[in-house]
RODO-2510 file (C-alpha; in nm, 4 decimals, decimal comma):
residues 461
     n   res          X          Y          Z
     1     x     2,4764    14,5388    -9,5468
     2     x     2,2518    14,5821    -9,8508
     3     x     1,9504    14,8080    -9,8195
     4     x     1,6308    14,6205    -9,7332
     5     x     1,4378    14,5690   -10,0583
     6     x     1,0826    14,6896   -10,1200
     7     x     0,9827    14,8306    -9,7836
     8     x     0,6184    14,8424    -9,6746
     9     x     0,4484    14,6196    -9,9324
    10     x     0,0714    14,6021    -9,9085
    11     x     0,0715    14,2323    -9,8134
    12     x     0,3103    13,9605    -9,7017
    13     x     0,2393    13,5985    -9,6067
    14     x     0,4179    13,3510    -9,3806
    15     x     0,3360    12,9890    -9,3047
    16     x     0,3332    12,6477    -9,4671
    17     x     0,1752    12,4702    -9,7650
    18     x    -0,1775    12,6143    -9,7365
    19     x    -0,0345    12,9648    -9,7400
    20     x     0,2100    12,8891   -10,0225
    21     x    -0,0596    12,7540   -10,2557
    22     x     0,0492    12,3882   -10,2671
    23     x    -0,1870    12,1557   -10,4574
    24     x    -0,1672    11,7769   -10,4962
    25     x     0,1511    11,7810   -10,2869
    26     x     0,3164    12,0003   -10,5534
    27     x     0,4854    12,3403   -10,5523
    28     x     0,5414    12,5360   -10,8742
    29     x     0,5196    12,8908   -11,0072
    30     x     0,1774    12,8283   -11,1615
    31     x     0,0314    12,6890   -10,8393
    32     x     0,1804    12,9683   -10,6286
    33     x     0,0298    13,2249   -10,8676
    34     x    -0,3156    13,0872   -10,7792
    35     x    -0,2685    13,0925   -10,4010
    36     x    -0,5313    13,2728   -10,1970
    37     x    -0,2864    13,5569   -10,1297
    38     x    -0,2442    13,6156   -10,5037
    39     x    -0,6205    13,6117   -10,5490
    40     x    -0,6590    13,8708   -10,2721
    41     x    -0,3847    14,0938   -10,4115
    42     x    -0,5217    14,0839   -10,7668
    43     x    -0,8713    14,1608   -10,6420
    44     x    -0,7451    14,4637   -10,4481
    45     x    -0,5048    14,5870   -10,7155
    46     x    -0,1987    14,5344   -10,4947
    47     x     0,1428    14,4403   -10,6257
    48     x     0,2306    14,1014   -10,4827
    49     x     0,5476    13,9055   -10,5541
    50     x     0,4852    13,5331   -10,5338
    51     x     0,7649    13,2749   -10,5777
    52     x     0,8481    13,2433   -10,9470
    53     x     0,9970    12,8950   -10,9461
    54     x     1,1935    12,8138   -11,2642
    55     x     1,0665    12,4563   -11,2327
    56     x     0,8585    12,2543   -10,9830
    57     x     1,0166    12,1485   -10,6554
    58     x     1,0985    11,7879   -10,7591
    59     x     0,7693    11,7089   -10,9420
    60     x     0,4404    11,8608   -11,0518
    61     x     0,2347    11,5601   -10,9489
    62     x    -0,0842    11,6661   -11,1283
    63     x     0,1036    11,6945   -11,4572
    64     x     0,2665    11,3567   -11,3986
    65     x    -0,0732    11,1948   -11,3396
    66     x    -0,1997    11,3412   -11,6673
    67     x     0,0943    11,1810   -11,8490
    68     x     0,0725    10,8350   -11,6902
    69     x     0,0858    10,5309   -11,9156
    70     x     0,0430    10,1599   -11,8594
    71     x     0,4212    10,1465   -11,8155
    72     x     0,4101    10,3915   -11,5237
    73     x     0,5658    10,7352   -11,4962
    74     x     0,7463    10,7404   -11,8308
    75     x     1,0560    10,9613   -11,8104
    76     x     0,9954    11,0354   -11,4430
    77     x     1,3344    10,9153   -11,3254
    78     x     1,5125    11,1332   -11,5809
    79     x     1,2978    11,4337   -11,4880
    80     x     1,3815    11,3880   -11,1191
    81     x     1,7555    11,3656   -11,1920
    82     x     1,7442    11,6703   -11,4175
    83     x     1,5376    11,8635   -11,1618
    84     x     1,7943    11,8007   -10,8885
    85     x     2,0861    11,8916   -11,1168
    86     x     1,9186    12,2147   -11,2260
    87     x     1,8435    12,3132   -10,8678
    88     x     2,2030    12,2377   -10,7699
    89     x     2,3247    12,4740   -11,0421
    90     x     2,0784    12,7538   -10,9599
    91     x     2,1288    12,7401   -10,5841
    92     x     2,5075    12,7343   -10,6122
    93     x     2,5184    13,0921   -10,7429
    94     x     2,2910    13,3914   -10,7786
    95     x     1,9771    13,1970   -10,8606
    96     x     1,8116    13,1509   -11,1997
    97     x     1,8223    13,5251   -11,2734
    98     x     1,5580    13,7876   -11,3444
    99     x     1,4095    13,7572   -10,9962
   100     x     1,3340    14,0186   -10,7297
   101     x     1,5559    14,0232   -10,4201
   102     x     1,2592    13,9216   -10,2052
   103     x     0,9172    13,7621   -10,2438
   104     x     0,6045    13,8728   -10,0591
   105     x     0,4812    13,5182   -10,0022
   106     x     0,7398    13,3496    -9,7794
   107     x     0,5354    13,0409    -9,6867
   108     x     0,7091    12,7052    -9,7343
   109     x     0,5227    12,3777    -9,7841
   110     x     0,6009    12,1122    -9,5255
   111     x     0,7542    12,3260    -9,2488
   112     x     0,6615    12,2766    -8,8864
   113     x     0,6159    12,5766    -8,6574
   114     x     0,9713    12,5369    -8,5287
   115     x     1,1109    12,5161    -8,8820
   116     x     0,9116    12,8194    -8,9963
   117     x     1,0699    13,0197    -8,7158
   118     x     1,4190    12,8757    -8,7602
   119     x     1,4943    12,7908    -9,1242
   120     x     1,7008    13,0356    -9,3298
   121     x     1,8038    13,0293    -9,6939
   122     x     2,1734    13,0101    -9,6064
   123     x     2,1363    12,7167    -9,3712
   124     x     1,9273    12,5166    -9,6187
   125     x     2,1483    12,6088    -9,9146
   126     x     2,4522    12,4779    -9,7263
   127     x     2,2648    12,1595    -9,6340
   128     x     2,1894    12,0996   -10,0007
   129     x     2,5353    12,1741   -10,1378
   130     x     2,7370    12,0053    -9,8630
   131     x     2,5218    11,7007    -9,7919
   132     x     2,1997    11,6390    -9,9825
   133     x     2,3007    11,6995   -10,3442
   134     x     2,6194    11,4879   -10,3122
   135     x     2,4137    11,2090   -10,1532
   136     x     2,1506    11,2139   -10,4284
   137     x     2,2788    11,3327   -10,7656
   138     x     2,3925    11,0461   -10,9838
   139     x     2,2743    10,7878   -10,7291
   140     x     2,0016    10,5218   -10,7742
   141     x     1,6555    10,6230   -10,6597
   142     x     1,6762    10,3877   -10,3603
   143     x     1,9809    10,5800   -10,2366
   144     x     1,8140    10,9167   -10,3030
   145     x     1,4801    10,8316   -10,1510
   146     x     1,5598    10,8806    -9,7822
   147     x     1,6906    11,2331    -9,8533
   148     x     1,4179    11,3647   -10,0822
   149     x     1,1870    11,4978    -9,8094
   150     x     1,4671    11,7113    -9,6662
   151     x     1,5728    11,8144   -10,0163
   152     x     1,2215    11,9322   -10,1042
   153     x     1,2102    12,1515    -9,7937
   154     x     1,5634    12,2798    -9,8424
   155     x     1,5140    12,3716   -10,2096
   156     x     1,1865    12,5457   -10,1341
   157     x     1,3365    12,7366    -9,8404
   158     x     1,6609    12,8415   -10,0121
   159     x     1,4746    12,9730   -10,3159
   160     x     1,1776    13,1402   -10,1429
   161     x     1,3762    13,3156    -9,8695
   162     x     1,6575    13,4396   -10,0953
   163     x     1,5766    13,4025   -10,4669
   164     x     1,8719    13,6135   -10,5814
   165     x     2,1250    13,4451   -10,3510
   166     x     2,2265    13,7805   -10,1966
   167     x     2,4693    13,7071    -9,9092
   168     x     2,3126    13,9698    -9,6804
   169     x     1,9777    13,7887    -9,6845
   170     x     2,1034    13,4349    -9,6240
   171     x     2,0408    13,4463    -9,2485
   172     x     1,6787    13,5697    -9,2420
   173     x     1,3835    13,3569    -9,1338
   174     x     1,0277    13,4169    -9,2542
   175     x     0,9513    13,6383    -8,9528
   176     x     1,2799    13,8244    -8,9777
   177     x     1,2024    13,9127    -9,3388
   178     x     0,8685    14,0541    -9,2234
   179     x     1,0371    14,2581    -8,9504
   180     x     1,2816    14,3992    -9,2079
   181     x     1,0294    14,4823    -9,4812
   182     x     0,7373    14,5897    -9,2563
   183     x     0,4334    14,5168    -9,4719
   184     x     0,1086    14,7010    -9,4094
   185     x    -0,0694    14,3667    -9,3748
   186     x     0,0578    14,0220    -9,2805
   187     x    -0,1213    13,6878    -9,3101
   188     x     0,0169    13,4180    -9,0784
   189     x    -0,1163    13,0710    -9,1625
   190     x     0,0872    12,7920    -9,0033
   191     x     0,0966    12,4820    -8,7840
   192     x    -0,0530    12,2169    -9,0128
   193     x     0,2619    12,0020    -9,0117
   194     x     0,2648    11,9556    -8,6349
   195     x     0,0259    11,6596    -8,6353
   196     x    -0,2737    11,7670    -8,8436
   197     x    -0,1517    11,6362    -9,1796
   198     x    -0,1264    11,2655    -9,0788
   199     x    -0,4874    11,2732    -8,9557
   200     x    -0,6237    11,3698    -9,2960
   201     x    -0,3660    11,1884    -9,5083
   202     x    -0,3299    10,8619    -9,3157
   203     x    -0,6257    10,8612    -9,0729
   204     x    -0,3685    10,8607    -8,7922
   205     x    -0,4101    11,0993    -8,4953
   206     x    -0,1086    10,9646    -8,3015
   207     x     0,1242    11,2544    -8,3833
   208     x    -0,1414    11,5190    -8,3214
   209     x    -0,2161    11,3796    -7,9759
   210     x     0,1505    11,3319    -7,8864
   211     x     0,2535    11,6839    -7,9902
   212     x    -0,0627    11,8742    -7,8944
   213     x     0,0677    12,0586    -7,5880
   214     x     0,4079    12,1314    -7,7433
   215     x     0,2423    12,2548    -8,0619
   216     x     0,0136    12,4897    -7,8716
   217     x     0,3122    12,6260    -7,6809
   218     x     0,5063    12,6823    -8,0058
   219     x     0,2024    12,8468    -8,1630
   220     x     0,1641    13,0864    -7,8671
   221     x     0,5354    13,1714    -7,8804
   222     x     0,4960    13,2566    -8,2498
   223     x     0,1974    13,4796    -8,1692
   224     x     0,4151    13,6697    -7,9221
   225     x     0,6789    13,7169    -8,1944
   226     x     0,4070    13,8489    -8,4235
   227     x     0,2941    14,0888    -8,1517
   228     x     0,6494    14,2271    -8,1317
   229     x     0,6691    14,3126    -8,5022
   230     x     0,7278    14,6817    -8,5831
   231     x     0,4164    14,9018    -8,5610
   232     x     0,4242    14,9613    -8,9390
   233     x     0,2783    14,6080    -8,9647
   234     x    -0,0641    14,7518    -8,8900
   235     x    -0,2765    14,4392    -8,9477
   236     x    -0,1826    14,0801    -8,8595
   237     x    -0,4273    13,8197    -8,9896
   238     x    -0,4018    13,4795    -8,8199
   239     x    -0,5775    13,1926    -8,9976
   240     x    -0,6893    12,9321    -8,7440
   241     x    -0,6836    12,5536    -8,7834
   242     x    -0,9373    12,3918    -9,0206
   243     x    -1,1874    12,1148    -8,9533
   244     x    -0,9913    11,8043    -9,0542
   245     x    -1,3113    11,5983    -9,0610
   246     x    -1,4163    11,8030    -9,3646
   247     x    -1,1189    11,7186    -9,5886
   248     x    -1,2021    11,5256    -9,9033
   249     x    -0,9396    11,2571    -9,8415
   250     x    -1,1405    11,1123    -9,5520
   251     x    -1,4274    10,9397    -9,7321
   252     x    -1,7346    10,8751    -9,5106
   253     x    -1,8826    10,5236    -9,4871
   254     x    -2,1818    10,3897    -9,2963
   255     x    -2,4658    10,5638    -9,1152
   256     x    -2,4224    10,8999    -8,9463
   257     x    -2,4442    10,9555    -8,5718
   258     x    -2,6423    11,2431    -8,4230
   259     x    -2,3294    11,4621    -8,4318
   260     x    -2,3124    11,4440    -8,8125
   261     x    -2,0179    11,2039    -8,8415
   262     x    -2,0243    10,8799    -9,0405
   263     x    -1,9516    10,5456    -8,8802
   264     x    -1,6057    10,5289    -9,0368
   265     x    -1,3820    10,7291    -9,2729
   266     x    -1,1333    10,5812    -9,5198
   267     x    -0,8444    10,7537    -9,6930
   268     x    -0,8396    10,7924   -10,0711
   269     x    -0,4877    10,9250   -10,1430
   270     x    -0,2095    10,8207   -10,1678
   271     x    -0,2778    10,4889    -9,9942
   272     x    -0,6512    10,4093    -9,9975
   273     x    -0,8218    10,2265    -9,7160
   274     x    -0,6643    10,3565    -9,3940
   275     x    -0,9566    10,3867    -9,1563
   276     x    -1,0582    10,6038    -8,8626
   277     x    -1,3811    10,5741    -8,6644
   278     x    -1,6259    10,8610    -8,6885
   279     x    -1,6308    10,9051    -8,3104
   280     x    -1,2489    10,9317    -8,3139
   281     x    -1,2580    11,1902    -8,5899
   282     x    -1,5169    11,3874    -8,3927
   283     x    -1,2799    11,3792    -8,0943
   284     x    -0,9973    11,5151    -8,3094
   285     x    -1,2152    11,7942    -8,4469
   286     x    -1,3073    11,8773    -8,0874
   287     x    -0,9394    11,9077    -7,9990
   288     x    -0,8886    12,1377    -8,2975
   289     x    -1,1720    12,3598    -8,1760
   290     x    -1,0129    12,3646    -7,8286
   291     x    -0,6811    12,4611    -7,9881
   292     x    -0,8421    12,7490    -8,1764
   293     x    -1,0124    12,8727    -7,8587
   294     x    -0,6773    12,8700    -7,6781
   295     x    -0,5274    13,0757    -7,9605
   296     x    -0,8102    13,3296    -7,9337
   297     x    -0,7585    13,3619    -7,5588
   298     x    -0,3847    13,4061    -7,6002
   299     x    -0,4265    13,6826    -7,8569
   300     x    -0,6751    13,8570    -7,6273
   301     x    -0,3981    13,8780    -7,3683
   302     x    -0,1395    14,0349    -7,5994
   303     x    -0,0610    14,4021    -7,5543
   304     x    -0,0926    14,4654    -7,9298
   305     x    -0,4092    14,2569    -7,9701
   306     x    -0,5912    14,5377    -8,1534
   307     x    -0,3895    14,4838    -8,4700
   308     x    -0,4730    14,1116    -8,4821
   309     x    -0,7611    13,9779    -8,6896
   310     x    -0,8634    13,6115    -8,6804
   311     x    -0,9966    13,4100    -8,9739
   312     x    -1,1814    13,1011    -8,8520
   313     x    -1,0801    12,8280    -9,0989
   314     x    -1,2703    12,5706    -8,8921
   315     x    -1,5936    12,7613    -8,9465
   316     x    -1,5136    12,8038    -9,3173
   317     x    -1,4486    12,4303    -9,3681
   318     x    -1,7597    12,3428    -9,1707
   319     x    -1,9663    12,5903    -9,3720
   320     x    -1,8757    12,4021    -9,6921
   321     x    -1,8887    12,0518    -9,5423
   322     x    -2,1280    11,8927    -9,7888
   323     x    -1,9869    11,5382    -9,7611
   324     x    -2,0934    11,5061    -9,3954
   325     x    -2,4272    11,6856    -9,4270
   326     x    -2,5485    11,6403    -9,7873
   327     x    -2,6821    11,9928    -9,7452
   328     x    -2,6835    12,1405   -10,0966
   329     x    -2,6490    12,4895    -9,9490
   330     x    -2,2919    12,3896    -9,8631
   331     x    -2,2013    12,3296   -10,2268
   332     x    -2,0579    12,6058   -10,4445
   333     x    -2,2301    12,6763   -10,7747
   334     x    -2,0121    12,8235   -11,0495
   335     x    -2,2040    12,8349   -11,3740
   336     x    -2,3188    12,4777   -11,4384
   337     x    -2,0607    12,3221   -11,2040
   338     x    -2,1395    12,2291   -10,8452
   339     x    -1,8261    12,2064   -10,6308
   340     x    -1,8091    12,0391   -10,2902
   341     x    -1,5737    11,8696   -10,0453
   342     x    -1,6208    11,5126   -10,1594
   343     x    -1,3167    11,3484   -10,3161
   344     x    -1,2806    11,4413   -10,6821
   345     x    -1,4780    11,2114   -10,9116
   346     x    -1,5659    11,2128   -11,2798
   347     x    -1,7832    11,0222   -11,5205
   348     x    -1,7627    10,8883   -11,8725
   349     x    -1,9933    10,9773   -12,1562
   350     x    -2,0199    10,7725   -12,4715
   351     x    -1,9915    10,9870   -12,7807
   352     x    -2,2318    10,9028   -13,0643
   353     x    -2,0842    10,7884   -13,3939
   354     x    -2,1689    10,5995   -13,7099
   355     x    -2,2657    10,2299   -13,6790
   356     x    -1,9551    10,0203   -13,6255
   357     x    -1,7371    10,3232   -13,5501
   358     x    -1,5422    10,3079   -13,2242
   359     x    -1,5100    10,6409   -13,0489
   360     x    -1,3278    10,6667   -12,7129
   361     x    -1,5402    10,7847   -12,4197
   362     x    -1,5422    11,1425   -12,3076
   363     x    -1,4380    11,2073   -11,9489
   364     x    -1,5818    11,4925   -11,7480
   365     x    -1,5899    11,6219   -11,3926
   366     x    -1,8833    11,5050   -11,1788
   367     x    -1,8373    11,6100   -10,8151
   368     x    -1,5886    11,7188   -10,5499
   369     x    -1,3314    11,9691   -10,6702
   370     x    -1,3004    12,1858   -10,3598
   371     x    -0,9711    12,0131   -10,2848
   372     x    -0,6963    11,8842   -10,5106
   373     x    -0,6016    11,5230   -10,5843
   374     x    -0,4367    11,4802   -10,2453
   375     x    -0,7746    11,5501   -10,0814
   376     x    -0,6020    11,7799    -9,8331
   377     x    -0,4833    12,0948   -10,0085
   378     x    -0,7446    12,3148   -10,1778
   379     x    -0,7920    12,3262   -10,5517
   380     x    -0,7744    12,6571   -10,7390
   381     x    -1,1452    12,6929   -10,6560
   382     x    -1,0791    12,6089   -10,2910
   383     x    -0,8064    12,8713   -10,2631
   384     x    -1,0251    13,1307   -10,4371
   385     x    -1,3053    13,0535   -10,1942
   386     x    -1,0666    13,0937    -9,9006
   387     x    -0,9512    13,4270   -10,0472
   388     x    -1,3133    13,5453   -10,0586
   389     x    -1,3687    13,4376    -9,6984
   390     x    -1,0542    13,6196    -9,5828
   391     x    -1,1451    13,9356    -9,7726
   392     x    -1,4943    13,9199    -9,6266
   393     x    -1,3532    13,8901    -9,2746
   394     x    -1,1332    14,1937    -9,3414
   395     x    -1,4182    14,4016    -9,4796
   396     x    -1,2616    14,4330    -9,8261
   397     x    -1,4674    14,4837   -10,1425
   398     x    -1,4404    14,2050   -10,4015
   399     x    -1,6302    14,0366   -10,6841
   400     x    -1,6919    13,6818   -10,5605
   401     x    -1,8562    13,5601   -10,8811
   402     x    -1,5703    13,6809   -11,1023
   403     x    -1,3070    13,5349   -10,8682
   404     x    -1,4688    13,1898   -10,8545
   405     x    -1,5362    13,1855   -11,2294
   406     x    -1,1680    13,2535   -11,3002
   407     x    -1,0638    12,9878   -11,0476
   408     x    -1,2822    12,7310   -11,2222
   409     x    -1,1058    12,8104   -11,5511
   410     x    -0,7685    12,7785   -11,3754
   411     x    -0,8466    12,4407   -11,2186
   412     x    -0,7460    12,1751   -11,4717
   413     x    -0,8823    11,8938   -11,2543
   414     x    -1,2315    12,0292   -11,3198
   415     x    -1,2141    12,2203   -11,6470
   416     x    -0,9840    11,9682   -11,8213
   417     x    -1,0678    11,6440   -11,6464
   418     x    -0,9189    11,3479   -11,8363
   419     x    -0,8998    10,9706   -11,8428
   420     x    -0,5814    10,9419   -11,6376
   421     x    -0,7358    11,1404   -11,3540
   422     x    -1,0446    10,9209   -11,3870
   423     x    -0,8420    10,5990   -11,3552
   424     x    -0,6154    10,7209   -11,0727
   425     x    -0,8309    10,5586   -10,8052
   426     x    -0,7944    10,2167   -10,9677
   427     x    -0,4163    10,2612   -10,9832
   428     x    -0,3977    10,3666   -10,6179
   429     x    -0,5959    10,0588   -10,5115
   430     x    -0,3073     9,8433   -10,6358
   431     x    -0,0387    10,0267   -10,4385
   432     x     0,0698     9,8570   -10,1170
   433     x     0,3496    10,0898   -10,0059
   434     x     0,5386    10,4001   -10,1156
   435     x     0,8936    10,2616   -10,1043
   436     x     1,1202    10,2213   -10,4089
   437     x     1,1682     9,8766   -10,5624
   438     x     1,4139     9,7253   -10,8113
   439     x     1,1845     9,8433   -11,0920
   440     x     1,2563    10,2053   -11,0000
   441     x     1,6193    10,1724   -11,1082
   442     x     1,4960    10,1805   -11,4686
   443     x     1,1810    10,3915   -11,4387
   444     x     0,9831    10,5407   -11,1554
   445     x     0,6665    10,3690   -11,0445
   446     x     0,3673    10,5797   -10,9453
   447     x     0,4008    10,4594   -10,5849
   448     x     0,7582    10,5875   -10,5573
   449     x     0,6690    10,9253   -10,7075
   450     x     0,3847    10,9594   -10,4570
   451     x     0,6248    10,8744   -10,1768
   452     x     0,8716    11,1377   -10,2986
   453     x     0,6052    11,4092   -10,3036
   454     x     0,4526    11,3204    -9,9674
   455     x     0,7837    11,2877    -9,7832
   456     x     0,8138    11,6560    -9,6776
   457     x     0,4772    11,6356    -9,5016
   458     x     0,5256    11,3107    -9,3082
   459     x     0,8753    11,3438    -9,1626
   460     x     0,7450    11,3450    -8,8064
   461     x     0,4972    11,0626    -8,8570
***
């Protein structure tokens, strides 16, 4: 058995997409480097090893949107095929090389609570090599499509949990890695793929309601596993569920009731127009608050409760819920930009020129920007804000202004807003479904690419 690498790091993270740093349904090295954990570590001067992906997991959707043409996602089919082939090569051996034996951020976008506690690199690597890659590589997109959600999860898991492909680490789950390496601090941020995601993405609470009791039981079981971690893990930070009614993807319509909810909410991404009544959304938010209270009570009953610290994501989301309140105190001012939780929008400005000269319009950010194009995962600014809130809850010293200013520079959706982003809404309005068609045999359509990227998050829906 190889010696456990890098014992007692300052910080480790477990969980799902919000902990990994996913934005616009995408996972890449750049996005992971701007996760809230990385922001915290840089602010505190801690070494922190985030996943250094050699390429995105399947697609970087924001980059693809920037490169859209009237013909669709030009070259997208070739990029998907090459991505799968490159991952097959890297995951068949010792990885892409030049990587540490272990990362400090072990969170994996798309995992449920059960999968977080069960998935190992070895199991997912075998699934890819024995089943998924043979079923996908060299096949038409319609044959690949049904497997891509599992492939996304398996690639992410195999790489994050064992980047060097060391045989001794193939059987470790996220929690088992933590127990081996014994960080001084652990952030556990999980559970969003057990029914919450379809509420915000599709305006559908069916899965949340159906799985509520089982999810709470699984969450409590995970808390007990956290409580049993070695005593060297001196601080365990649990980030509670957010207010789903505050996500940008649910666009408010109609008058507000006296509880602060609009008459109806409609989705914006990836399929616009799914609708949920305001009173139903208020009910769901009430269930989330009940869930968080049950978590608090359970932690209070644990024998090691003194090393737990809770971060109330519901309160944080509510504190910046401008779209439902129009309270300007809930916007974030960074220089001349005002960021809030409305869906990202821009505007066009005509540029002056000589008489008769045609100059294309200039596109610039107008409002929103707290969340990425999927309207669910935070933007770079949103993750930086969450980092500040977590550091504040932990009593750490940090420079909020400097952190948010850097995040604004990092967030291309705001600082480098362009015409393709501006026209995305019009393109989405013409999409009826996210299934492949005959056209995708020659080149990917935008609808199919969106379906590929969303598939890891909607497997239970």
